[in-house]
C-alpha atoms as a printed R data frame, in Angstrom:
    type eleno elety resid chain resno       x      y       z
1   ATOM     1    CA   MET     A     1  23.266  3.540 -32.023
2   ATOM     2    CA   ARG     A     2  20.170  4.497 -30.029
3   ATOM     3    CA   LEU     A     3  21.046  2.055 -27.244
4   ATOM     4    CA   LYS     A     4  24.534  3.545 -27.063
5   ATOM     5    CA   GLN     A     5  23.094  7.064 -26.806
6   ATOM     6    CA   ARG     A     6  20.698  5.982 -24.073
7   ATOM     7    CA   ALA     A     7  23.557  4.390 -22.133
8   ATOM     8    CA   VAL     A     8  25.533  7.644 -22.408
9   ATOM     9    CA   ASN     A     9  22.515  9.650 -21.212
10  ATOM    10    CA   ILE     A    10  22.063  7.338 -18.206
11  ATOM    11    CA   LEU     A    11  25.749  7.670 -17.314
12  ATOM    12    CA   LYS     A    12  25.364 11.454 -17.406
13  ATOM    13    CA   ILE     A    13  22.333 11.365 -15.082
14  ATOM    14    CA   ILE     A    14  23.902  9.098 -12.411
15  ATOM    15    CA   PRO     A    15  26.392 11.709 -11.071
16  ATOM    16    CA   VAL     A    16  23.582 14.289 -10.841
17  ATOM    17    CA   ILE     A    17  21.387 11.879  -8.842
18  ATOM    18    CA   LEU     A    18  24.306 10.996  -6.549
19  ATOM    19    CA   PHE     A    19  25.033 14.697  -5.991
20  ATOM    20    CA   TRP     A    20  21.476 15.436  -4.817
21  ATOM    21    CA   LEU     A    21  21.357 12.280  -2.697
22  ATOM    22    CA   LEU     A    22  24.521 13.486  -0.922
23  ATOM    23    CA   ILE     A    23  22.919 16.915  -0.378
24  ATOM    24    CA   TRP     A    24  19.816 15.214   1.018
25  ATOM    25    CA   GLU     A    25  21.949 13.009   3.281
26  ATOM    26    CA   GLY     A    26  23.909 16.050   4.472
27  ATOM    27    CA   VAL     A    27  20.771 18.051   5.293
28  ATOM    28    CA   SER     A    28  19.266 15.137   7.256
29  ATOM    29    CA   PHE     A    29  22.571 14.737   9.155
30  ATOM    30    CA   LEU     A    30  22.659 18.444  10.066
31  ATOM    31    CA   ILE     A    31  19.003 18.667  11.145
32  ATOM    32    CA   GLN     A    32  19.041 15.405  13.112
33  ATOM    33    CA   SER     A    33  15.243 15.190  13.308
34  ATOM    34    CA   ASN     A    34  13.305 12.273  11.834
35  ATOM    35    CA   ILE     A    35  10.082 14.272  12.103
36  ATOM    36    CA   ILE     A    36  11.336 17.062   9.824
37  ATOM    37    CA   ILE     A    37  13.459 15.021   7.385
38  ATOM    38    CA   VAL     A    38  14.729 11.474   7.063
39  ATOM    39    CA   SER     A    39  17.851 10.347   5.210
40  ATOM    40    CA   PRO     A    40  17.779  8.722   1.750
41  ATOM    41    CA   ARG     A    41  18.833  5.416   3.334
42  ATOM    42    CA   VAL     A    42  15.837  5.422   5.693
43  ATOM    43    CA   THR     A    43  13.475  6.566   2.908
44  ATOM    44    CA   PHE     A    44  14.457  3.873   0.406
45  ATOM    45    CA   ALA     A    45  14.530  1.192   3.109
46  ATOM    46    CA   ARG     A    46  10.963  2.151   4.018
47  ATOM    47    CA   LEU     A    47   9.953  2.204   0.345
48  ATOM    48    CA   PHE     A    48  11.205 -1.371  -0.091
49  ATOM    49    CA   GLU     A    49   9.289 -2.408   3.048
50  ATOM    50    CA   LEU     A    50   6.087 -0.870   1.692
51  ATOM    51    CA   ALA     A    51   6.647 -2.397  -1.756
52  ATOM    52    CA   VAL     A    52   6.222 -5.939  -0.421
53  ATOM    53    CA   THR     A    53   2.822 -5.181   1.128
54  ATOM    54    CA   ALA     A    54  -0.535 -5.696  -0.582
55  ATOM    55    CA   ASN     A    55  -1.810 -2.284   0.587
56  ATOM    56    CA   PHE     A    56   0.978 -0.513  -1.339
57  ATOM    57    CA   TRP     A    57   0.073 -2.039  -4.707
58  ATOM    58    CA   GLN     A    58  -3.690 -1.891  -4.081
59  ATOM    59    CA   SER     A    59  -3.425  1.828  -3.334
60  ATOM    60    CA   ILE     A    60  -1.340  2.413  -6.460
61  ATOM    61    CA   GLY     A    61  -3.754  0.362  -8.581
62  ATOM    62    CA   THR     A    62  -6.805  2.236  -7.275
63  ATOM    63    CA   SER     A    63  -5.264  5.689  -7.761
64  ATOM    64    CA   LEU     A    64  -3.790  4.824 -11.143
65  ATOM    65    CA   GLY     A    65  -7.046  3.354 -12.472
66  ATOM    66    CA   ARG     A    66  -9.171  6.341 -11.460
67  ATOM    67    CA   ILE     A    67  -6.694  8.981 -12.600
68  ATOM    68    CA   LEU     A    68  -6.229  7.271 -15.987
69  ATOM    69    CA   ARG     A    69 -10.015  7.206 -16.425
70  ATOM    70    CA   GLY     A    70 -10.224 10.956 -15.821
71  ATOM    71    CA   PHE     A    71  -7.261 11.521 -18.127
72  ATOM    72    CA   SER     A    72  -8.818  9.396 -20.909
73  ATOM    73    CA   TYR     A    73 -12.161 11.219 -20.651
74  ATOM    74    CA   ALA     A    74 -10.363 14.582 -20.856
75  ATOM    75    CA   LEU     A    75  -8.294 13.463 -23.849
76  ATOM    76    CA   CYS     A    76 -11.384 12.407 -25.800
77  ATOM    77    CA   ALA     A    77 -13.537 15.367 -24.733
78  ATOM    78    CA   GLY     A    78 -10.770 17.907 -25.384
79  ATOM    79    CA   VAL     A    79 -10.103 16.687 -28.932
80  ATOM    80    CA   VAL     A    80 -13.807 16.447 -29.854
81  ATOM    81    CA   LEU     A    81 -14.685 19.815 -28.307
82  ATOM    82    CA   ALA     A    82 -11.756 21.512 -30.055
83  ATOM    83    CA   ALA     A    83 -12.772 19.966 -33.389
84  ATOM    84    CA   PHE     A    84 -16.335 21.288 -33.080
85  ATOM    85    CA   SER     A    85 -15.153 24.674 -31.772
86  ATOM    86    CA   SER     A    86 -12.871 25.145 -34.777
87  ATOM    87    CA   LYS     A    87 -15.744 24.537 -37.201
88  ATOM    88    CA   ILE     A    88 -18.763 25.996 -35.380
89  ATOM    89    CA   LYS     A    89 -18.133 29.517 -34.062
90  ATOM    90    CA   ILE     A    90 -21.052 29.534 -31.609
91  ATOM    91    CA   ILE     A    91 -19.539 26.508 -29.844
92  ATOM    92    CA   GLU     A    92 -16.161 28.266 -29.716
93  ATOM    93    CA   ARG     A    93 -17.731 31.427 -28.240
94  ATOM    94    CA   LEU     A    94 -19.586 29.370 -25.631
95  ATOM    95    CA   PHE     A    95 -16.865 26.949 -24.579
96  ATOM    96    CA   VAL     A    96 -13.550 28.828 -24.812
97  ATOM    97    CA   PRO     A    97 -14.415 31.135 -21.849
98  ATOM    98    CA   ALA     A    98 -15.582 28.097 -19.855
99  ATOM    99    CA   ILE     A    99 -12.329 26.234 -20.551
100 ATOM   100    CA   ASN     A   100 -10.368 29.342 -19.530
101 ATOM   101    CA   VAL     A   101 -12.273 29.459 -16.236
102 ATOM   102    CA   ILE     A   102 -11.584 25.752 -15.626
103 ATOM   103    CA   ASN     A   103  -7.916 26.419 -16.304
104 ATOM   104    CA   ALA     A   104  -7.839 29.298 -13.791
105 ATOM   105    CA   VAL     A   105  -9.757 27.699 -10.894
106 ATOM   106    CA   PRO     A   106  -7.473 26.124  -8.228
107 ATOM   107    CA   ILE     A   107  -7.536 22.335  -7.859
108 ATOM   108    CA   ALA     A   108  -8.510 22.724  -4.184
109 ATOM   109    CA   SER     A   109 -11.722 24.543  -5.193
110 ATOM   110    CA   PHE     A   110 -12.672 21.829  -7.682
111 ATOM   111    CA   THR     A   111 -11.946 19.179  -5.049
112 ATOM   112    CA   ILE     A   112 -14.195 20.799  -2.450
113 ATOM   113    CA   LEU     A   113 -16.993 21.372  -4.980
114 ATOM   114    CA   ALA     A   114 -16.712 17.762  -6.149
115 ATOM   115    CA   LEU     A   115 -16.881 16.485  -2.555
116 ATOM   116    CA   MET     A   116 -20.134 18.403  -2.113
117 ATOM   117    CA   ALA     A   117 -21.557 17.093  -5.390
118 ATOM   118    CA   PHE     A   118 -20.780 13.378  -5.541
119 ATOM   119    CA   ASN     A   119 -19.141 10.343  -3.955
120 ATOM   120    CA   SER     A   120 -15.506 10.813  -2.952
121 ATOM   121    CA   SER     A   121 -14.494  7.605  -4.779
122 ATOM   122    CA   ASN     A   122 -14.959  9.490  -8.075
123 ATOM   123    CA   LEU     A   123 -13.025 12.524  -6.867
124 ATOM   124    CA   SER     A   124  -9.692 11.816  -8.584
125 ATOM   125    CA   ILE     A   125 -11.509 10.983 -11.857
126 ATOM   126    CA   PHE     A   126 -13.198 14.393 -11.865
127 ATOM   127    CA   VAL     A   127 -10.119 16.361 -10.790
128 ATOM   128    CA   ALA     A   128  -7.873 14.619 -13.355
129 ATOM   129    CA   PHE     A   129 -10.500 15.388 -16.004
130 ATOM   130    CA   VAL     A   130 -10.753 19.131 -15.283
131 ATOM   131    CA   THR     A   131  -6.958 19.416 -14.986
132 ATOM   132    CA   VAL     A   132  -6.203 17.819 -18.350
133 ATOM   133    CA   LEU     A   133  -9.174 19.123 -20.386
134 ATOM   134    CA   PRO     A   134  -7.810 22.677 -20.956
135 ATOM   135    CA   ILE     A   135  -4.359 21.337 -21.919
136 ATOM   136    CA   VAL     A   136  -5.810 18.993 -24.553
137 ATOM   137    CA   PHE     A   137  -8.382 21.502 -25.795
138 ATOM   138    CA   PHE     A   138  -5.977 24.394 -26.413
139 ATOM   139    CA   ASN     A   139  -3.244 22.169 -27.874
140 ATOM   140    CA   THR     A   140  -5.734 20.606 -30.290
141 ATOM   141    CA   MET     A   141  -7.074 24.044 -31.275
142 ATOM   142    CA   LYS     A   142  -3.496 25.152 -31.988
143 ATOM   143    CA   GLY     A   143  -2.963 22.028 -34.103
144 ATOM   144    CA   ILE     A   144  -6.134 22.647 -36.115
145 ATOM   145    CA   GLU     A   145  -5.139 26.277 -36.697
146 ATOM   146    CA   SER     A   146  -1.708 25.171 -37.974
147 ATOM   147    CA   THR     A   147  -3.207 22.826 -40.590
148 ATOM   148    CA   ASP     A   148  -1.989 23.813 -44.052
149 ATOM   149    CA   PRO     A   149  -4.867 25.736 -45.725
150 ATOM   150    CA   GLN     A   150  -3.517 24.895 -49.181
151 ATOM   151    CA   LEU     A   151  -3.873 21.184 -48.459
152 ATOM   152    CA   LEU     A   152  -7.451 21.738 -47.319
153 ATOM   153    CA   GLU     A   153  -8.201 23.835 -50.395
154 ATOM   154    CA   MET     A   154  -6.766 21.154 -52.658
155 ATOM   155    CA   ALA     A   155  -8.835 18.504 -50.858
156 ATOM   156    CA   ASN     A   156 -11.976 20.594 -51.436
157 ATOM   157    CA   VAL     A   157 -11.151 21.113 -55.115
158 ATOM   158    CA   PHE     A   158 -10.755 17.357 -55.651
159 ATOM   159    CA   GLN     A   159 -13.816 16.662 -53.480
160 ATOM   160    CA   VAL     A   160 -11.911 14.433 -51.065
161 ATOM   161    CA   PRO     A   161 -14.356 12.715 -48.655
162 ATOM   162    CA   VAL     A   162 -14.508 14.064 -45.086
163 ATOM   163    CA   HIS     A   163 -13.164 10.874 -43.477
164 ATOM   164    CA   LYS     A   164 -10.115 10.937 -45.776
165 ATOM   165    CA   LYS     A   165  -9.466 14.613 -44.991
166 ATOM   166    CA   ILE     A   166  -9.605 13.793 -41.276
167 ATOM   167    CA   PHE     A   167  -7.256 10.827 -41.610
168 ATOM   168    CA   TYR     A   168  -4.718 12.120 -44.159
169 ATOM   169    CA   ILE     A   169  -4.634 15.834 -43.303
170 ATOM   170    CA   TYR     A   170  -5.944 16.605 -39.825
171 ATOM   171    CA   LEU     A   171  -4.622 13.525 -38.015
172 ATOM   172    CA   LYS     A   172  -1.125 13.959 -39.427
173 ATOM   173    CA   THR     A   173  -1.081 17.610 -38.362
174 ATOM   174    CA   LEU     A   174  -2.773 17.125 -34.984
175 ATOM   175    CA   SER     A   175  -0.809 14.079 -33.796
176 ATOM   176    CA   PRO     A   176   2.224 16.008 -32.443
177 ATOM   177    CA   PHE     A   177  -0.017 18.542 -30.668
178 ATOM   178    CA   VAL     A   178  -2.218 15.882 -29.055
179 ATOM   179    CA   ALA     A   179   0.866 13.839 -28.141
180 ATOM   180    CA   SER     A   180   2.409 16.873 -26.453
181 ATOM   181    CA   ALA     A   181  -0.822 17.542 -24.553
182 ATOM   182    CA   ALA     A   182  -1.076 13.902 -23.457
183 ATOM   183    CA   THR     A   183   2.514 13.588 -22.218
184 ATOM   184    CA   THR     A   184   2.221 16.880 -20.327
185 ATOM   185    CA   GLY     A   185  -1.307 16.197 -19.127
186 ATOM   186    CA   ILE     A   186  -0.612 12.772 -17.620
187 ATOM   187    CA   GLY     A   187   1.870 14.320 -15.184
188 ATOM   188    CA   PHE     A   188  -0.606 17.024 -14.164
189 ATOM   189    CA   ALA     A   189  -3.433 14.472 -13.880
190 ATOM   190    CA   TRP     A   190  -1.324 12.249 -11.644
191 ATOM   191    CA   LYS     A   191  -0.279 15.032  -9.254
192 ATOM   192    CA   SER     A   192  -3.674 16.741  -9.090
193 ATOM   193    CA   GLY     A   193  -5.522 13.428  -8.695
194 ATOM   194    CA   ILE     A   194  -3.390 12.409  -5.716
195 ATOM   195    CA   ALA     A   195  -3.773 15.888  -4.188
196 ATOM   196    CA   ALA     A   196  -7.544 15.490  -4.501
197 ATOM   197    CA   GLU     A   197  -7.408 12.082  -2.801
198 ATOM   198    CA   LEU     A   198  -5.422 13.620   0.042
199 ATOM   199    CA   ILE     A   199  -7.843 16.535   0.534
200 ATOM   200    CA   GLY     A   200 -10.909 14.302   0.183
201 ATOM   201    CA   LEU     A   201  -9.515 11.500   2.397
202 ATOM   202    CA   VAL     A   202 -10.377  8.884  -0.246
203 ATOM   203    CA   SER     A   203  -9.615  5.569   1.450
204 ATOM   204    CA   GLY     A   204  -7.451  2.931  -0.237
205 ATOM   205    CA   THR     A   205  -5.539  5.448  -2.369
206 ATOM   206    CA   ILE     A   206  -2.075  6.981  -2.486
207 ATOM   207    CA   GLY     A   207  -3.427 10.324  -1.262
208 ATOM   208    CA   PHE     A   208  -5.012  8.641   1.746
209 ATOM   209    CA   ASN     A   209  -1.687  7.012   2.671
210 ATOM   210    CA   LEU     A   210   0.019 10.398   2.443
211 ATOM   211    CA   GLN     A   211  -2.584 11.856   4.805
212 ATOM   212    CA   ILE     A   212  -2.092  9.015   7.298
213 ATOM   213    CA   ALA     A   213   1.682  9.584   7.181
214 ATOM   214    CA   ARG     A   214   1.155 13.301   7.807
215 ATOM   215    CA   THR     A   215  -1.246 12.944  10.734
216 ATOM   216    CA   SER     A   216   0.881 10.250  12.385
217 ATOM   217    CA   LEU     A   217   4.094 12.296  11.822
218 ATOM   218    CA   ASN     A   218   5.589  9.299  10.005
219 ATOM   219    CA   THR     A   219   8.076 11.202   7.828
220 ATOM   220    CA   ALA     A   220   9.696  8.010   6.522
221 ATOM   221    CA   ASN     A   221   6.341  6.869   5.097
222 ATOM   222    CA   LEU     A   222   5.671 10.353   3.710
223 ATOM   223    CA   PHE     A   223   9.012 10.442   1.904
224 ATOM   224    CA   ALA     A   224   8.668  6.831   0.700
225 ATOM   225    CA   TRP     A   225   5.231  7.468  -0.806
226 ATOM   226    CA   THR     A   226   6.494 10.701  -2.383
227 ATOM   227    CA   ILE     A   227   9.373  8.840  -4.056
228 ATOM   228    CA   ALA     A   228   6.853  6.256  -5.324
229 ATOM   229    CA   ILE     A   229   4.687  9.055  -6.767
230 ATOM   230    CA   VAL     A   230   7.664 10.650  -8.539
231 ATOM   231    CA   LEU     A   231   8.813  7.317 -10.006
232 ATOM   232    CA   LEU     A   232   5.318  6.420 -11.209
233 ATOM   233    CA   SER     A   233   4.849  9.870 -12.763
234 ATOM   234    CA   TYR     A   234   8.180  9.516 -14.582
235 ATOM   235    CA   ILE     A   235   7.283  6.023 -15.840
236 ATOM   236    CA   MET     A   236   3.824  7.067 -17.055
237 ATOM   237    CA   GLU     A   237   5.108 10.129 -18.897
238 ATOM   238    CA   HIS     A   238   7.715  8.022 -20.710
239 ATOM   239    CA   ILE     A   239   5.182  5.288 -21.549
240 ATOM   240    CA   PHE     A   240   2.797  7.843 -23.075
241 ATOM   241    CA   ARG     A   241   5.651  9.574 -24.917
242 ATOM   242    CA   PHE     A   242   6.751  6.219 -26.358
243 ATOM   243    CA   ILE     A   243   3.190  5.299 -27.427
244 ATOM   244    CA   PHE     A   244   2.451  8.657 -29.085
245 ATOM   245    CA   ASN     A   245   5.843  8.802 -30.796
246 ATOM   246    CA   ARG     A   246   5.071  5.419 -32.349
247 ATOM   247    CA   VAL     A   247   1.626  6.655 -33.436
248 ATOM   248    CA   ILE     A   248   3.089  9.835 -34.981
249 ATOM   249    CA   LYS     A   249   5.704  7.873 -36.968
250 ATOM   250    CA   GLN     A   250   3.095  5.593 -38.525
């Protein structure tokens, strides 16, 4: 039944994709300038050409590895910090304003500050971290606040050990909130990390290839790399959604 539903959903999406590809093709035909815009045919042909080169996959591997590291650090730090903040008010008073500031500061500012502070190879790790941390922190705080107080009271009455309360009460309640933060955060981490690579000119990364395409006015490369970024973002979000849905159901 699920496979049938997925097949129906795919069939519904195909006409929409074809519609926008025709619009794209029409705009490129009207403008007639390969510097401003290239057609879908040229873009996908260039993407296939890049996909058979070692540089393409090395750049993706480097960017993906660093951004996932920053994302993982933020996921762990956000959950732990939210847990302590919910129990110790002084930590909440100290860290909530700081997280709000992190959430408000533009990615470009963090990128420039990071470039001044440490090696550019760690840039996307740091930027992915500060982008995802507020999302995880506030989602986890919301999950903790929504925990059923009657369950907690009952656990205290029966003197349930702390580790059992964490596993049987908090984890069950928090899982959907953390899963939502993770699936949203991975998309933001991916986009902000690549933007940081572009600004910081981090060699051997996706962002660096985008910058080369821009400076050389190679619009076909720019569009091809952009399509690759969109596809990878889509794949990662669905992988994380699948993983966390499995975890929640257990």
